[in-house]
C-alpha positions, 0 to 999 in steps of 0.5 A, a space after each residue: 601515383 604514390 598515394 594510389 600505391 599507398 591506398 592499394 597497400 592499405 587495402 591489401 593489408 586490411 584484406 590479410 588481417 580481415 579474416 583474423 579480425 572477424 574471428 576476434 570480433 565473433 569469438 572474443 569481443 562480442 562474447 566478452 560484451 555479452 558476458 558483461 551484460 549477463 553479469 547483471 542478469 539472472 540468466 540460466 541456461 535452462 530458464 526461459 526468462 532473464 531479469 536484470 538483477 544489478 549487482 546481485 551476482 557480484 555480492 553473491 560472489 564476494 560472499 561465496 566461500 567457494 569463490 574464496 577457496 578457488 581464489 586461494 587455490 589460484 594463487 597457490 597455482 601461480 607459484 608454479 610459474 616462477 619456479 618453472 622459470 627458474 628451473 628452465 633458466 638453469 636447464 637452458 644455461 646447461 644445455 646452451 653449452 656443448 654437452 652429450 646428447 644436447 639436441 636430444 635432451 632439448 627435445 625431451 625437455 620440450 616434449 611434455 609441452 606438446 603432449 596431450 593433456 589427457 595423457 599427462 593426467 593419466 601418467 601423473 595419476 599413476 605416478 602420484 598413486 599413494 600406495 603403489 605409485 613410484 614417487 611414494 615408493 621412492 620416498 619410502 625407499 629413502 626412509 620416509 615412512 609416511 609419504 604424502 597422499 598427493 592427489 588423494 588428500 586436501 593438504 597436498 593435492 594443490 601442490 601436486 598440481 603445481 609439480 605437474 604444471 612446473 614439469 609441463 611448462 619447463 620445456 617451453 620456458 627452456 626453449 625461449 630462454 635458449 633462444 635468448 641465451 644464443 643472442 648474448 654476445 660471446 665477447 661479454 661472457 669472455 670479458 667477464 671470465 678474463 676479469 676473474 668472474 666465477 661461473 655463478 657470478 657470470 650468470 648472475 651479473 652478465 647473463 641474467 640481466 641480458 635475458 631479463 626481457 625474456 624473463 619479463 615476457 615469460 612471466 606475463 605469458 606464464 601467469 596469464 596462461 596459468 590463471 586461465 588453465 583448467 584442463 589439466 586440473 579437470 582431467 586429473 582431479 575435477 577440482 577435488 578432493 573437497 574443492 582443494 584443487 578448484 581454481 577460478 577458471 575451473 570454478 567458472 566452468 563448473 558454474 557455467 556448464 555443470 550448474 548452468 548458472 551463466 550469469 554467475 559464471 560471467 561475474 566470476 569470469 570478469 573477476 578473473 579478468 580483473 586479476 589478470 589485468 592487475 598482475 599485468 599492470 603491476 608487472 609493466 610498472 615494475 619492469 623499469 626496475 629490473 628489465 634491461 633492454 
């Protein structure tokens, strides 16, 4: 009786996960395997012939100056992740206390994360407008006579994208940190205060270690999400000016759907996968030193 009941439960479990596993197989595993095969061919979307070329696409990628530019821009883009997390933690600590308009402020901070990427692009293009935009208008108002050109210059465009991404991710990180802060026993914070710890010491020595698993989660997911993202960059700059905002994910998109070089795009996508894996493994190895469960 017990064995038959267990078999029924197992079948029921497979029935529930079946549709999702079929989707994963059709839209993730099979395309990934096929892209690995394409990496060793010269397949182009408009070409009827496909030939095996071995490691030619990998050699081309390593000798491609634009791949180096995209790689560098990707690492600059990743700087937005820890900055956004740090700001989100500060905001979460502030909004975890009793403040005026607490729920409204939480909603306002989270709203950018659920806003359309096209709307975000349009708004920030207006804000960063170099001659009549409000950001440069403010900078001129405080005495900066030659403010940055932001999205219109190769020197500042990637940092402008970082600012947009920090703003975009801030609300999501804040909500996750808020959930972690509300799980901290109030007795621990009170004990620190009774022992004479100042607010900053309480945050650094009590609260921060207790939310380190959340920090670890946000760091992994944030880096992966940032490495894969290209929608906002495509909507705002299309990788310009002068490829100064072309990141690896956008570089893959351009080669695959603008130039139809599917095999070369597949090689770059597997390089991107390797970078994600390296980051993830390094974080898993390093978590033992700073994550407190």
